[in-house]
C-alpha positions as CSV (number, residue, x, y, z in Angstrom):
1,M,24.6,48.0,-9.4
2,S,23.8,48.7,-13.6
3,V,23.3,45.5,-16.1
4,T,26.2,45.5,-18.8
5,A,25.6,44.3,-22.3
6,N,27.7,41.3,-22.4
7,E,25.9,40.3,-19.2
8,L,22.5,40.3,-21.0
9,K,23.6,39.2,-24.2
10,Q,24.5,35.9,-22.3
11,K,21.5,35.6,-20.6
12,L,19.6,35.5,-23.6
13,L,21.4,33.7,-25.5
14,T,21.6,31.0,-23.0
15,A,18.1,31.6,-21.7
16,L,16.1,31.9,-25.4
17,E,18.7,29.2,-26.9
18,A,19.2,32.5,-29.4
19,D,20.7,32.0,-32.5
20,H,21.9,35.6,-32.7
21,V,21.4,38.4,-30.0
22,E,22.5,42.2,-30.0
23,V,22.3,44.5,-27.3
24,T,22.9,48.2,-27.5
25,D,23.5,50.2,-25.1
26,L,21.9,53.9,-26.0
27,S,22.5,55.4,-22.8
28,S,26.7,55.5,-23.4
29,G,27.7,52.8,-21.5
30,C,25.4,53.2,-18.1
31,G,23.4,50.6,-19.1
32,Q,20.1,52.3,-18.3
33,N,18.5,52.4,-21.9
34,I,19.5,49.3,-23.6
35,E,18.0,47.8,-27.6
36,V,18.0,44.3,-28.0
37,L,17.4,42.1,-31.2
38,I,17.0,38.6,-30.3
39,V,16.8,35.9,-33.1
40,S,15.4,32.7,-31.5
41,R,13.7,29.4,-32.7
42,Q,11.8,29.7,-29.6
43,F,9.8,32.9,-31.2
44,E,8.2,30.5,-33.9
45,G,4.4,30.5,-34.4
46,L,4.3,33.0,-31.2
47,R,3.0,36.2,-31.5
48,L,4.3,39.9,-30.7
49,L,3.1,39.8,-26.9
50,K,4.4,35.9,-26.1
51,R,7.7,36.3,-27.4
52,H,8.3,39.8,-25.4
53,G,6.9,37.9,-22.0
54,L,9.7,35.5,-22.9
55,V,12.0,37.8,-23.0
56,N,11.1,39.9,-20.4
57,A,10.7,36.4,-18.2
58,A,14.6,36.0,-19.1
59,L,15.5,39.4,-17.8
60,K,13.6,38.6,-14.7
61,D,16.1,40.0,-12.5
62,E,18.2,42.3,-14.6
63,I,14.8,44.2,-16.2
64,G,14.3,46.2,-12.8
65,Q,17.3,48.0,-12.7
66,I,16.8,49.2,-16.5
67,H,14.9,52.3,-17.6
68,A,14.3,52.2,-20.7
69,F,14.2,48.6,-22.7
70,S,13.2,48.1,-26.1
71,Q,13.4,44.8,-27.9
72,K,13.2,43.1,-31.5
73,T,12.1,39.6,-31.7
74,L,12.8,37.7,-34.8
75,T,12.3,34.0,-35.4
76,P,15.7,32.4,-37.8
77,V,13.2,32.5,-40.7
78,E,12.0,36.2,-40.1
79,W,16.0,37.2,-39.7
80,Q,16.9,35.6,-42.8
81,Q,13.9,37.4,-44.7
82,R,15.5,40.7,-43.1
83,Q,18.7,40.0,-43.7
84,A,18.1,39.4,-47.2
85,A,16.0,42.3,-48.2
86,S,18.6,45.0,-46.4
87,S,21.7,43.2,-48.8
């Protein structure tokens, strides 16, 4: 059974108390190649490896079902800066 983008989004929103989550299924809907963008206050003061560890822990049951998984983890301030830079 494959994991859906919506299931991943809901789990990340809850587990990481995320302000914003984008889940993109790059495998045409089969759930085997997933890219996520997560904005959470829980990432504040953490290095990239620790941030990714939080995400991996939150998705420990689902991640084994995904062939390729990439993540971008941002704090709300980093997200705002990125949004302003792209405007």
